[in-house]
C-alpha positions, 0 to 999 in steps of 0.5 A: 659553352653557351646553350640557347634556351629560349630564342631571341625573336627580333620584333616580337615580345618575349616572356619575362618574369620579375624578381626576388625580394629586397634583402638590404639591411634596414637602416635608420633614415628619415621616412621618405615622402610618398610623392610620385613623379609625373608619369609623363616625365617617366614616359619620356624617359622610355624605360625598358625592363633591364633584361635581354629579350628571350627569358621569362622573369618574375617579381619576387618583391614589388615596390610595395614590399614591406618593410624592405621597399618602403624605407630607407634607400630601397624605397620603391625598388623591384626585385627580379629573378628569371624563371626556371634558371638561376639568376646568377650569371644572367645578363643585365642591361641598361633600361634606358640610354645614359651615362654610368656614374657609379660602379661598385660604390655609391653615396652611402659607403656601406652600399659598396658591398652590394656590387651595383651600377648607377646610370644617369639618364639625364633630365626630362621635363626638369626632372633628373632620372637615375636607375640603380642595378644592385647585387651584380656578380660581374660589372662590364661597364665603367664610370663615365661610359655612355650606354644605350638600350640593351647595353650589357652592364653586368650579370646577375649575382648575390653580392650582399643578398642573403636570400639568393641571387636576384636583381634589385632595380630602382628608379630615382629622381633628382640630382642628389641621392636621397632616400626620398628619391625612389619612385615607382618605375612606371611606365616601363616596357609598356606597363602603365599600371603600378600594380603590375610591379608587385610580387608574383607578377609574371608573363611580362614581355621585354622589348629592350632591344636597343642594340641592333640584333645579330645578323645571320643567314642560312645558305644551305640547304635552300628553303624547301630544298630536297637533300639526299646523302651527304649535305651541309648546313651552312651560312654566316652570323655576325653582330656589328654591336660588338667592339671587335671580331665578328660579334659571334662566337658560337652557332648551335643547330637544333633539329625539329624543335627549338632550344629547350624543346629536347630536340637533337642539337649540335654545335656547328663549326664557326669561323669559316672564311666567307669573303662575300660577308667581308665584302658586304660588312667589312674585313673583320667579318671575313671569318663569320661562316659556319657549317655542319656536315651530316648525312641524310641517313641521320634524319628520317625521310620527309620534311624537317625544320632546323633552328640555327642559333648564333650567340652574340658576344656583344649582348650575350644573347642567341639569335635564331633562324629557321629553315625547312627542307626535305630529306629523300632516299639517296641513290646508291653511289655508282660502282667502282669498276675493277676488271676488265680494265678500260682498254685491257685485252683479256684472255677468253672465252671466259671473262670475269667482271669485278667491281667495288661496292660503292656504298649508299649515302643513307643505306635506305631502304636497305643496307646492301646493293645489287648490280646490273651489268650490260656488255655490248659488242662493237656495234653497240648491241647487248650481247651479255647481261647480268640481271640485278644480283647482289654480288661483286663478280660475274663470269660470262663467255665471250667470243674473240672481239671488241666489247664495252661494259658498264654497271650500275647499283641499286638499293631496292628503290632507286638506281645509281645510274650507269658507270662509264663505258669501259672498252676491252678486247677478248683474245682467246689464247688456246692451248695446243692440242694433245698429240695423238697416240698409237699412230700405225698402219692398220692395213694395206692392199695392192694399191692402198695403205690405211693409217689409224691413231688414237684421238687424245685432243679435245680442242683440235681443229683437225689432223694433217698427213705428211708423206715423204716424197724422196726429199721432204715431207710436204703436206699430203692430206688435211682432215677434220677434228675427231678423225682417227683414220686415213686411207691413201689409195691409188698407190703402186703395188709392191711399193713402200710409203712413209707418213707423219701425223700432226694434230693442230689448232690456231695455237699451233701444230703437234706432231707424233714423234717419228714416222711410220712406213706402209707397204702395198702388197705384191702386184697381182695379174688380173684375168683378161676380160671376155671378148665382146661378140656380135660386133657389127655396123648396125646403121649408117647414113650420109655422115654417121655410122653406128657400131654395136656389140655384146658385152661379155665381160664382168671385169673390164676397165673399158672398151677401145675403138680403133679405126683404119687410117689407110696405113694402120689402126690407131686408137680412135675412141676409149669407152667406159665399161659396160658400153655396147655401142659407139656412134662415129659422126661427121663422116664423109658421105659415100665413103667406107670406114673400117673399125676394130674393137677391143675390151681391156683391164689391168691384165691386158686388152682382148680384140674381137677377131678381124674388123668390120666395114661401114659405108656412109650413104650416097651424097645428097644434092642440097638444092636441086635445079628447078626446070621452071626457074631462071638461074644465073651462073657466075664464071671467073675470067682468067686472063693470060 
């Protein structure tokens, strides 16, 4: 796997430093001339430093190095190594457009051991120029291949380099290779002072970006977006300079610091299908997407910057793009309702509510949840509520009826929002009450029977008394709950009565086994009441007669008035006990009426001796004739 170290920033200069002293074995050749080609001609060539942007290099042996770069075939050469990393394996690129003329071998046969590439750059102002790249570890071009700025020709190595891996770089002029052809490679990469290509020079910037850089984008998160919980860093990356494929094989993501900063880094999944990229750039880029899924809990709350690096297979370089976003506290997930289920009918009155802990995307600001429940009746009114509580079940008592409930969770800072409203019905299936015991006749009288029992139930609605009627057991009396006795009165003396007892509620009715019999006591003769005295007509008028008497009894059931009808004495009026007068009204005027009076009770009736007479007063004329008035008399005429 490749690891980006210093990002490629397109359109800016990147630090390089320049390399290692020449190590070619001295040979015996004629001393080269000191003639330097026209700098204008070299400028027309447009040389760039032979390394990709993004790494710092240094010069370990300049063109003036003695004796190596002042003689033979090394004349005016410059040796480079990268700073901070080994040179071996680092990409080496063409310094200018041209054609590869020689690889591995050169005109001098012994140079083949140096693993080199020679590029012919053509003729400028009548002068032919060639560059030479020596000690390569690998060679990635072939003879006759056209190259341009930035084309990778191989990697730095240590072939025939006893002092270690480095790049030996030379510029030659003239179509025929000769020791006198070596010239100082200036201007190059904007450097015009030949003294800048001597040993020890660092801090020079390469602008060798002749190949179009990789293209990439970050689609998520959006720039300035706020994320919470699970989110994805995703986008796409391609390099059209590659001969095939997407041109990118790896994508790395650094958090809050670029490559080499020590910031946390991850490898994204590359090769995600992106039809939109294929539509824009061609089908070979269909699988150019990348993504990395993470949770906001992996990052602190606040602003973060990610550095996304895409590795180009075309130039063995990393392209960088940044994105800034904000991490916020994630609300906990909505609880997963369990019971009562939506549409369920549950047995009341106690209803248990349960749910599952939904979790929290980031477990902040604490790693547990509390919950809030609302229960509403069919009219939408809240009838029960569980306040914020860290539990996963709750019981409450509800009357029979239809309800809805919903729930939300909280993390101490924000809530999840309400769950769906689940409807349910409470239907209390009550147990039948416990049967009473000790059902017995607790007492009798001449006209009544008293019943009693022991109340053993705590959920009864009441008690029922059934009395035998000679053919069945009809309901005789209904009593309330907690009652333990009943008196049946108004009975006949010296009679037997049979009873059954049941306790009931809306779940059903429970009878005491069997029945019990109760007998009223023998009939007893009560003493007759004392006869009244002073029975008289106390007053009369035209239509009324007032009768009065003295009450002498203390055991009477009442009084009876009898009036003569010309034949006998029928009962005319029944009066309550303790009554001492009677007004006979609506009588005829100037008439006589005869009355008898009797007092009675269960033992019998006692009359006042004889009778009394009452006479209404004479009839009164309603409209007397006024002698001074005129009157008309209408007489009927009867024809015969």
